[in-house]
N, C-alpha and C positions, 0 to 999 in steps of 0.2 A: 504494500500500500504506500504510494508516494505521499510525502508530506504535503498537506494542503495548508499547513499552518506554520510558516517560517517564524523563527524567533524574531521578536520585535524589540528593539532597544530604543527607548525614548526616555528623555528626562524633561522635566518641566524647566523651562528657561526663565529665570526670575527677572531678566533684564526688562522685558516689555511691561512689567506690572509695577507701576509706581505705587508707593504707599504700603507695600507689604513688608512686614518685619522679617528679619532673618528667621525667626522662629516659625512664622507662617510659611515661608518658602521651604524650610526644612520639613515641616509637617506635610506639605503638599507633595514634596519629593518622596517622602516616606510612603504616603498613600499610593502614588503612581508606581513607585518601585515595587511595592507589595503586590499590586494588581498585575503588573507586568510579569513578576516572578510566577504568580499563580497561573497567568495566561500561558506563559511559556512551558511551565510544568504540565499543564493540561494538554497542550499540543503534543509535547513529547510522550506523555503517557498514552494519549489517544492513538498516536501513531504506533508506538511499540505494542500495546496490548491489542489494538485494532487489528494489526497484521496477524498476530498470534491467533486471535479469535477467528478471523476469517479463514485462516489455514485449517484450523480445527473444525470449523463449520463445514468447509468444503470436504474434508475427509469424512466426517460423519454423514453428511448429505449423500455423498457418493455411495457409502456403505448401505444407506437406507434406500437407495434408488431414487432419491428426490432430484428434481431438476435443478440445474445451475441457477435458475432464477431465484430460488430460495436463498442461496448464498449471496447472490448479487443484491437482492433486496435487503438482506440483513446488513451487508456492507454499507449500502447507501444510507440505511437508517442510522447506523452507528456514526458514520461520518457526518450526517446531518445534525445529530445530537451534539457531537463535539464542536462542530462549526457554530451551532446556535449558542453554546456556552461561551465560546471564544468571542463571538460577535457581541454578546452581552457585555463582556469585560471591556472590549474595545470601545463600545458605546459609552460606558462609564468614564473611561479615560478621556475620550474625545469631548464629552460633555463638560467634564471638569476643566479641561484645557481651554475650551471655548469660553467658559465663564471667566476664567482667570485672565483671558486676553482682552476682556472688556476694559474700557478706560478706568473704571473704578469698581473692581469685582466685589469688593466688600459691601458697597452701597447699591450695587445693581440688583434689580428685581430677580428673585430666584424662581419666578413662575415659569419662565422659558426653560430654565434648567430642569425643573421638576417635570415639565411636559416631555422633554426629551428622554428623561430617565424612565418615565412611565410608558413610553412606547418602545416597541422592539423593532429593529431594522428589518424591513421587508414584510412585516406583518401588520403594520398599522398600530393604532393605540391598543394597548393590552386590554383596556376596559371593554373592547368589542369582542374579545375571544369568549368562547363558550364557558370556560372555567376561569374567567378573568380574575376573580378574587385570589385563587391559588397562584396565578402568575404574578399578580401585583405584589403579593407577599414575597414571592420568590425573586422579585427584582433586586432585593438586597441579599438574596441567597441563591446564587446560580446553581448550587448543588440541588436545590429543590426543583428547579426547572428541569435539570437533567433527570432526576428521579421520576418526575411526573411524565416526561417524555418516554423514559425507559418503561414505565408501567404501561403506558398506552401501546408502545410497540410490543411488549410482552403479551398484552391482551390480544392484539391483532394476530400475532403468531399462534397463540393458543386457539383462537377461534378458527384460524385456517387449518390447524392440525385436527381440530375436532371435526370440521367438515370433511377432511380427508378420511378420517376414521369411519365416518358414516357411509361414505361412498366406496371405501375400500381401495382407493388409488388417488394419487395427486392429479389435479386438473391442469 
């Protein structure tokens, strides 16, 4: 599985932000560095374990006589979940940086920042999703997003397997 998530190295540049104390700049750098470390670790782990899982799924599916589409779909789902989590972290970083680039970030309205944090890239506002409350709570906890997506994927696979069991063969 080729890496879709290259390491990203960014640091907050305090120069364009007049009026921020050294403590504030250090605090912002600590936040961005922590998110970037988590983001990069997530990408590395997703790549490493994703490849191992896909190889094992392919072997098991072949032994069970299941079509390659099962493995391909599983791979796509896992990559999508990892990508969604990484995009959420990127969005938090970008939103913080945009707010900090404003002429006076400490006095600027935070409503635009909150709006960006409450939406998810490519999916529109989280409040419009079927289980919006869970995802809104998860905006501050990307692991919860991943777990919810994994549960949905697992249910989908279980339903497919149950249907195959009823018919006696894969479709």
